C-alpha positions in Angstrom: 4.8 22.2 -9.3 4.8 19.3 -6.5 3.5 22.5 -3.8 0.4 24.0 -6.5 -0.9 20.8 -7.6 0.2 18.2 -5.2 1.6 15.5 -7.4 4.5 14.9 -10.0 5.4 12.3 -12.7 8.4 10.9 -13.2 8.3 9.6 -16.7 10.5 6.1 -16.7 11.7 6.6 -13.7 12.5 2.7 -13.4 14.5 0.6 -16.4 12.1 -2.2 -18.3 14.7 -4.6 -16.9 13.8 -3.4 -13.3 9.9 -3.6 -14.2 10.6 -7.1 -15.2 13.0 -8.4 -12.5 10.2 -6.8 -9.9 7.3 -8.6 -11.7 9.1 -11.3 -12.2 9.7 -11.7 -8.2 6.1 -11.7 -7.6 5.5 -14.5 -9.7 8.5 -16.0 -7.7 6.2 -15.7 -4.6 3.3 -16.6 -6.0 4.4 -19.5 -7.4 5.5 -20.6 -3.6 2.7 -19.4 -1.8 0.3 -22.3 -0.7 -3.2 -21.3 -0.8 -4.1 -24.6 0.9 -2.2 -23.5 3.7 -2.8 -19.9 3.8 -5.4 -20.0 6.5 -3.7 -22.1 8.8 -0.7 -20.2 9.0 -2.0 -16.5 8.8 -0.9 -15.7 5.2 -3.8 -14.8 3.4 -7.4 -13.1 4.2 -10.3 -12.0 3.1 -11.1 -8.9 5.2 -10.6 -5.6 3.7 -10.5 -2.3 5.8 -14.4 -1.7 5.9 -16.1 -4.6 6.9 -17.5 -5.5 10.0 -14.9 -8.6 11.1 -14.1 -8.1 14.8 -11.0 -9.6 14.6 -8.7 -7.1 12.2 -5.0 -9.7 13.3 -4.7 -10.4 10.0 -4.3 -6.7 9.1 -2.3 -5.9 12.4 0.2 -8.4 11.9 1.2 -7.2 8.0 2.3 -4.6 9.0 6.1 -6.1 8.9 5.9 -9.1 6.5 4.5 -10.0 2.9 0.7 -11.2 3.3 -1.8 -12.0 0.9 -4.8 -10.2 0.7 -7.2 -12.0 -1.7 -10.1 -10.4 -3.7 -13.7 -11.2 -2.4 -14.5 -13.4 -5.0 -12.4 -15.8 -4.2 -14.7 -16.4 -1.5 -15.9 -19.3 -3.5 -12.3 -21.3 -3.8 -13.0 -22.3 -0.1 -15.5 -24.5 1.8 -15.3 -23.5 5.5 -11.6 -22.0 5.4 -10.8 -25.2 2.9 -9.7 -24.5 -0.1 -11.7 -27.0 -3.4 -10.0 -29.3 -4.9 -8.2 -27.9 -8.1 -8.8 -24.4 -7.0 -6.2 -21.6 -7.3 -3.6 -23.8 -8.4 -1.4 -22.2 -11.5 0.1 -18.7 -11.2 -2.9 -17.4 -14.0 -5.1 -18.5 -11.1 -3.5 -17.0 -8.4 -2.9 -14.1 -9.7 -6.6 -13.4 -10.0 -7.2 -14.2 -6.6 -4.6 -11.9 -4.9 -5.8 -8.4 -4.8 -2.6 -7.0 -3.2 0.6 -8.5 -1.2 1.8 -5.9 2.2 2.7 -4.5 3.6 6.7 -4.8 4.0 7.6 -5.8 0.8 10.8 -3.5 1.1 11.7 -5.9 3.7 12.5 -8.6 1.9 15.7 -8.9 -0.3 15.0 -8.6 -4.1 13.9 -6.3 -6.7 11.6 -4.6 -4.7 13.7 -3.7 -2.3 16.4 -2.7 -4.2 14.2 -0.5 -6.4 12.8 1.0 -2.9 16.3 1.4 -1.4 17.6 2.8 -4.6 19.3 6.5 -4.6 17.2 7.4 -7.0 13.8 7.5 -4.6 15.6 8.4 -1.9 17.0 11.7 -4.1 13.5 12.3 -4.9 11.6 11.9 -1.7 14.7 14.4 0.1 14.2 17.1 -3.0 10.4 17.1 -1.7 11.2 18.1 1.4 11.6 14.7 3.7 14.8 15.4 6.3 15.5 12.0 7.1 13.3 9.4 4.5 12.0 6.3 6.2 9.8 3.4 4.8 6.5 3.3 6.3 5.1 0.1 4.0 5.2 -1.2 0.4 2.5 -3.5 -1.1 2.0 -4.6 -4.5 -1.2 -4.5 -6.5 -2.2 -7.1 -8.9 -5.3 -5.8 -9.8 -6.3 -8.4 -12.4 -8.4 -7.8 -15.5 -11.6 -6.4 -14.0 -10.2 -6.2 -10.6 -12.7 -3.9 -8.4 -11.4 -0.2 -7.8 -10.3 1.6 -4.4 -12.3 3.9 -3.4 -11.6 7.6 -2.9 -9.1 7.8 -0.1 -5.9 10.0 0.9 -2.7 8.1 2.1 -2.4 10.4 5.2 -5.6 8.4 6.9 -4.1 5.1 7.6 -0.2 6.7 7.7 -0.4 9.9 10.4 2.7 11.8 11.4 2.8 14.9 13.6 3.7 17.3 11.1 2.0 15.8 8.0 4.7 14.1 5.9 3.4 11.4 4.4 4.3 10.8 0.5 3.0 8.1 -1.6 4.7 6.6 -4.1 3.3 4.6 -7.3 5.3 2.7 -9.8 3.7 1.4 -12.9 4.7 -2.2 -13.5 2.1 -2.2 -17.1 0.6 0.7 -18.7 -2.7 2.0 -17.0 -5.7 4.0 -18.6 -9.3 4.3 -18.4 -9.3 0.7 -20.2 -7.8 -1.2 -17.3 -8.6 0.8 -14.4 -5.9 3.8 -13.9 -5.8 6.6 -11.0 -7.8 9.0 -10.5 -6.5 12.4 -9.0 -7.8 15.8 -8.1 -5.3 18.5 -8.5 -4.2 20.7 -5.9 -6.7 18.7 -3.4 -3.6 18.2 -1.0 -4.3 21.7 0.3 -7.9 20.5 1.5 -8.7 19.1 5.4 -7.6 15.4 5.9 -11.2 13.8 6.2 -10.3 10.9 8.3 -8.3 8.4 10.3 -7.4 4.8 10.2 -7.2 4.4 13.9 -6.3 1.6 16.4 -9.1 1.5 19.3 -10.1 -1.3 22.0 -12.6 -3.5 21.4 -14.0 -5.3 24.5 -16.0 -7.9 25.4 -18.7 -7.4 28.5 -17.0 -5.2 31.7 -13.6 -5.1 29.8 -12.2 -2.1 29.2 -8.5 -2.1 29.0 -6.5 -4.2 25.8 -4.5 -5.6 29.2 -7.4 -7.7 30.1 -7.6 -11.1 27.4 -11.5 -10.3 26.0 -9.9 -7.3 24.6 -8.2 -6.6 21.1 -7.4 -4.1 18.7 -10.1 -3.0 16.4 -9.6 -0.6 13.4 -11.8 2.3 13.5 -12.4 4.7 10.7 -12.7 8.1 12.6 -14.2 11.1 10.4 -11.9 14.3 10.8 -14.1 17.1 8.3 -17.5 16.8 7.3 -17.8 19.1 4.7 -19.0 18.0 1.3 -17.3 15.9 -0.9 -15.7 17.2 -4.2 -17.7 15.9 -7.2 -16.2 13.4 -9.5 -15.8 15.9 -12.2 -12.8 17.5 -10.6 -11.0 14.6 -11.0 -8.6 13.7 -13.4 -7.3 10.6 -15.2 -3.8 9.5 -15.2 -2.2 7.7 -17.6 1.0 5.8 -17.1 3.2 3.5 -18.6 5.4 0.7 -17.1 8.1 3.0 -15.8 6.5 5.9 -14.9 6.6 6.8 -11.4 4.0 9.2 -9.9 4.5 10.8 -6.7 1.8 12.3 -4.3 1.1 14.4 -1.5 -0.5 12.5 1.4 -3.8 14.6 1.5 -4.3 13.8 -2.3 -7.2 12.9 -2.7 -7.7 9.7 -5.5 -9.1 6.7 -6.2 -9.6 3.9 -9.2 -12.5 2.7 -11.1 -12.6 -0.8 -11.9 -11.5 -1.8 -15.1 -13.6 -2.5 -17.6 -10.8 -4.4 -20.4 -11.3 -8.3 -19.9 -7.9 -9.0 -20.9 -5.7 -6.2 -19.3 -4.4 -6.4 -15.8 -2.6 -3.3 -13.8 0.0 -4.1 -11.7 1.9 -1.5 -9.9 4.3 -1.3 -6.9 3.6 1.2 -4.0 5.7 2.6 -1.2 5.0 5.1 1.4 7.6 7.2 2.7 7.8 9.5 5.7 9.6 11.7 7.3 11.3 9.7 10.7 11.9 13.3 12.8 8.2 13.5 12.5 6.3 12.1 15.2 4.6 8.6 14.1 1.0 8.5 15.6 0.7 5.8 17.9 -2.9 4.8 17.1 -1.9 4.3 13.6 -2.7 1.3 12.6 0.9 0.2 11.5 2.9 -0.9 14.4 6.3 -2.4 14.2 7.1 -4.9 16.5 9.3 -3.2 19.9 13.0 -2.8 18.8 11.9 -2.6 15.3 12.4 0.7 13.4 11.4 1.9 9.7 14.1 1.3 7.1 15.9 4.5 6.4 16.3 6.1 3.0 20.0 7.6 2.1 20.6 9.8 -0.9 23.8 8.5 -3.1 26.0 11.4 -1.6 25.5 10.3 1.5 26.2 6.6 0.9 29.4 7.9 0.0 30.3 9.7 3.0 29.6 7.1 5.1 31.6 4.7 2.4 34.6 7.7 2.5 34.3 7.5 6.7 35.1 3.7 6.7 
């Protein structure tokens, strides 16, 4: 079925106690986060992928840590990088302002890491053919009520391996339907071409031409790979999900989400992207760990027991 449609849904994959623990862990992170200091210490930014912002350092630095990506409307809470008095002071206000926390939540101890490294997750990705599953990134999407959606894309656009091995895992932490901006997928689209890639390129001033020059920096650029006509929205299907349901999709599956229309319902999710450690991780992928740091390995329960027995 996965080979035919490019995705699978596992209902009640996570227990309600696991879901509650993950949501509580995000509450704890938000309560500890100080928006007034966020720009000075580099923990937050407004810059999305496709802006004309010349400095992509915030995005690049988020690869191996938990960074706060804010909704664009939250600019109104700041003046010249300084937080207005009384703005973003409570948990509810922070939840509305933060679009996602990314891209290495799995490296922090707690319920999110526990879920990511569970034998159940390792078993699923191994059964889908990943020989040496490793975690490339993880993120928590807050999606407050009536938050903007996410444009149509393929996960392999930003996380590319040779051969292609990306699997996207999308865990619903709240009910998701068309009213609050659920996902829309195009079944079978994983058999098509990868349409574009987000890659690292040098951006230099003057006559400089290498990142070794101080006037050069890393720029993130979308490069088109396929110029065929995009499929109409009518070929996409909406996926209603309940808390604890897990969607697993192929890296070239086309998907998007629409803005929520319900003024009272958010749509939180935890997302993990797994690749095969035996595949070649593209050196021009935007996400690169610091030297000497490797992706976290996932191991099915049987492998863990064998290692324990050997000890």
